[in-house]
N, C-alpha and C positions, 0 to 999 in steps of 0.2 A: 801675571800669568805664569812667569818663571818661578815665582815663589810658591805657587800652588803645585807646580810640577815637582819641585824639589821636595815639598812636604809629602807628596804621594810616594816619591822614590824612597824617602827615609822610612815611611811606614812599611814598604815592601822589603827593603833590604837591610834595615837596621835590626830586624828581629833575629831570633836564633835560627841559624841555618842548620840543615841536616848534616851532621858530621859524617855519617856513613849510612848508606842504604842497606836495608836488610837483604841478605842473600837468599833466604828461604821465602817462597811465595805463600800467599794465603791459601787455605784449603779449598776443597771443591765446594764446600757449603757456601762460602762467600761468593764464589763465582756463580753458583746456582741462584743465590738470592739476587744478584745483580741482573742476571738474565730474566728472571721472573718480574722484577721491577720494570725492566725495559719493555717486556711484552705487555704488562699491565697499563703502562702509559700510552700504549698504542691503541687502547680501546676506543670504541665509538660512542655515539649518543643513544638515547632511548633506554628502555628498560633492560633489554638484553645487552646493550652496550655497557650499561652500569654493572650488570652481572659479570661481564667479562673483565671490566676494569678492577672492581673491588675484589673479585676472585683471585686474580693474579697478584694484585698488590698485597692482599692478606697473606697469601702463600709466600711471597717474597719476604715480607717482614717476619714471618715465622722462621724462615731460613736465617734471617739476620739475628734473631734471638739465639738460635743454635750456634751460629758463628761467634757471637759475642760471649756466649757462656763457655764454649769449649776451646776456641782458638784464640780470640782476642783477649779474653779474660778481662773485659771492661764492663763495669757495672752500668755506666751511662749508656753504652751501646745496647745492653740487654734491656734497660728500662725504656728507652725510646722505641726499640723494636717491638716490645710488648704493647706499649701504648698505641702505636700505629696499627699493629695487627688487630687489637681489640676494636679500634674504630672501624676497620674494614669489615670485621665480622658483624658488628652492630648494624652497619649500613646494609649488608646482605640480608640480615634478618628483617629490616624494615622493607626492603624490596619484596621479599617473599610474602610479608603480611599484606602489602598493597596488591600484589597479584592475586592473592587468595580472596581479598575483599572485592576486587573487580571481576571475579569470575562469575559468569552467568550460566544458567542451564542451557543445554544444547539447543532447545527450540528458540529461546530468546536470543541466544548468540547468533543463530542463523537469521532470525528476524531482523536483528540490528544490522548485520552485514548486507542483507538484501534490501531493506526498506529505508533505513535511517542513515547508514554510512554513506551512500551516494549523495544524500542531502547534507552531509557534514553535521549531523546532529550530535551535540556533545553527549558523552556517556553519562554524566550526572543527570541531564534532562531525560535521557532514555530510561534511566533507573527510576525516576519519578513516575514515568508513564507506566512501567510494568509494575511498580509498587501499588499503583491505583487498582490494578486488576488482581492484586494479591499473588502474582506470579503463579497462577493456576492455569493449567492447560486442560480444557474440557474436550470431550469426544462425542461424536455422533456415529451411531451404527448405520449400516446400509439401510436405506429407505426409512430412516427415522426423520421425523419432521422437526425442524428448528422453530418454525413459526407456522401457524394456521391462519388462513385468510379470515378476517373478521372476528377472530377469537383471541389471539395472543396479544397481550398488551406490549406497547413499545416502552420498555423500561431498561434497556441496555444497548450497548454498541459492541459488535463482535467483529473480529478479524479472523479470516480463515487461514490456517497454517498449512494444512495438507488436505488432500481429497478434492471432491468436486460436489457442488450443491446446485440443484435444479430449482429455478424460480418459475412458478406458474401462477396463473390467475384464471379462475373459473374453469380449471382443468386444461387450460391452454398453455403450452410452453412459451416462456418469454426469453430467457437467456440463462447462461451458466454463471456460476461464481467460482473462480479459480483461486489457488493459493495466493496469499498476501493481498487479497481484496477484501474490502469490508462487506459484510453480509447484509447489513441493514442501514447503509448510509443514506438512501433516500428517506427512509422513515425518520432517521435521526435529524436530518435537516428540515423535515416538514413540520416539526413540532417546536413550539416555544418551550424553553426550559421548564416552565411551570404548567404546561398543558399536558394532557393525556390523550392517548389514541391507541388504535389497534392496527395490526398489519393488514394491508390491502392485497397482499400476495402470500403464497404458500412457499416455504423453503423446505426442500427435501434433500437429504443427503443421498447421492447416487453411489458413493463409495464410503469406506471408512474415513471419517473426517476428524480433524482436531482443530480447535480454535481457542482464542482467548476472548474474554468478555469483560467489558468495563460496566459497572452499574451506572445508571444514568445520573443519579444525584452525585455520586462520588466524582464522576468525570466532569460534571459541570462545576463543581467546587474547585477541582484542579485547574480547569481552563480559566475560571475567574481569578484564580490566584497567580498563575503563571502565564504571562502574556506570550512568551516565546512558544510554549506548548500549545496555546490557543491558536496562534498563527500557523503552527505546524499542522495541527489537526484540520484547520480550515483548508489548507492547501491539499492535504491528502484526501479529505472527503470530497472536495470539489473535483479533483482529478478522477476519483473513483466513480462519482456520479456521471461525469462526462463519458467515461469509458463504457458504462452501462447503456447510456443513451446512444452512443455510436454503435454498440453491438445490436441494439434494437433497430437502428436505422439501416445497418448493413443487412440484417435479416429481411427487413421489408423490401430492400432493394433487390435481394435475391429472389423474393417471392413475386413481386409486382413489377419489377423493372423500373421503379420510380424511386429516386432518392429524395427524402424529405429533409428539410432544414430543421435541425433540432433547436435552433434559436427562436423559431416561430411557434406560435400556439397551435398551428395546424397539426403538429404531430400528436398533440393531446387528443384531438378529435379522432385520429386514426387509431390510437392505442386505447383511449378511454372507452368506458361502456356507454352505450346509447342511453339517452335520457328517457325514462318510461313515460313521463308526462310532458311531451313536447308541446310548446305553445303554437299558436297559429303561424308565427313567423317561421319557426323551424319546419312545420308541416308544409308551408308554402315553398320553402327552399328545397325540401326533399322532393316535392312534386315537380318543381322545375328541373331538378337534377335528373329525376327518373324519366322525364318526358324527352323523347328523342328529338334532337335538333333538326334532323333532316326530314321528318314526317310533316307534311303540311296540315293545317287545321281542316276539319271537315267542312265542306261547302254546303250551303243551303240549297235544296232542290227546288226546281220551279214548281209553280202551283199545279200545273197539269200533271206533273208526276206525283204530287202529293194526293191528288184527287182520283187516282186510279182505283178501280173496283177492288174490294178486299179479296176477291177470289184469286187474283194474280199476286204472287209473292212479291212484296216490295223489295227494292234493293237493300243491300246490307247497310248502306250509308244513310237510308231514309230515316230509320229509327235506330240510332246507335244504342247498343246495350249499355247499361250502367257499368261503369268501370269497376272491376272487382277490387276488393280491399287489397292493399299492398301487402305482400308476404315476403319475408326475408328470403332472398334467393341464395342458392349455393354458390360458392366461390368458383369463378371460371378457372380454366386451366392457366398455368403460368405462362405458357407460350402465347395464349390469346391476349393476356394482359400485356405481355411484352411487345406484341405486334401493334397495340393501340398507341395512339398519341398520348403524351403525358396528361393532357386535359381530360381525355376520355377515361384514362385510368384513375385519375384523381376523383372524377365525378363518380365512378363506380365505387371507389373506396368510401367517399363521403356519404353515398346513399345508404350504405350499410351501417354507418356509425362506428363500427369497429372492424379492424382488419383481421380476418382469420389468420391464426398463427400456425406454427408447426405442430405436428401431432405430439401427444404427450409421450409416447414411446419413441424416444430418439435413439439412434445408434450410438454405440460407444465410440468415443473419439480415440 
């Protein structure tokens, strides 16, 4: 151990020592280069931290080149400073190229920050998604239809970026579609990738709207190739459909005072159209629902009453008139429905087959 210590001491003190220190100090360029290097090594991480780091280091090494050329007059100082300054400039050029490559249009940048960044979606995966829609933003004028009920084929999937779209069926308002919601998620999920179909609702733009649209075949190919993107779309579409169902459920609750469970098929009978050719079972059920529970069945009259002379008018219950054919009744007032028990309200709704919805002309929100 002592031998090692003596060897180190010999290396430190056996070399040539400074005979005399220079009385004149280095110039201001040297001190400026040292300060810039100090500030550069205090840089942080990330893209902008790298800009800070290599910016100050490159400027400091350039000052070192000037100091070695004019004051120190050392070729090695000049060469090393030039080499290090060139490396910093090349690194800055690479950072600028990466930032320029990662730049997205304003609409897609806002979409990423709103929809994908909270889910921590990687930027390369998001670029694959927007590349599938060819990075095109489409527009809809006011009162222009995106899809017509029973006519428009389901050949794409669209996401609303701005504006508001009204969804209606048979002229009855269903719900609104707001920005960053899918416009046709139920239609997309209702069809097999190889199947074809048409819209069952009409989508009309209430304001100036902008949206992006993925072709059906191209998107299915992307989902089949990228498993992560497929799982991401499955989560987004499922959440979007549930939001639409809850919006319908809340509207029904506001109208009828009865909240339906969207997990049960009973909501389909409330919202879906009534079957035109109902079988005997459905007719029997409708008759049982329409028949009031509190009214007792008609009693048979005694024989003496039935044999009364025809001149005297018989009681109304003796010869009950044939029941008129059932006609669709108008919707009762909301206060009446709210005052009934849930069973009576549900029976009233089920007897009509479809719940009347809000009027087509809705006020501006």
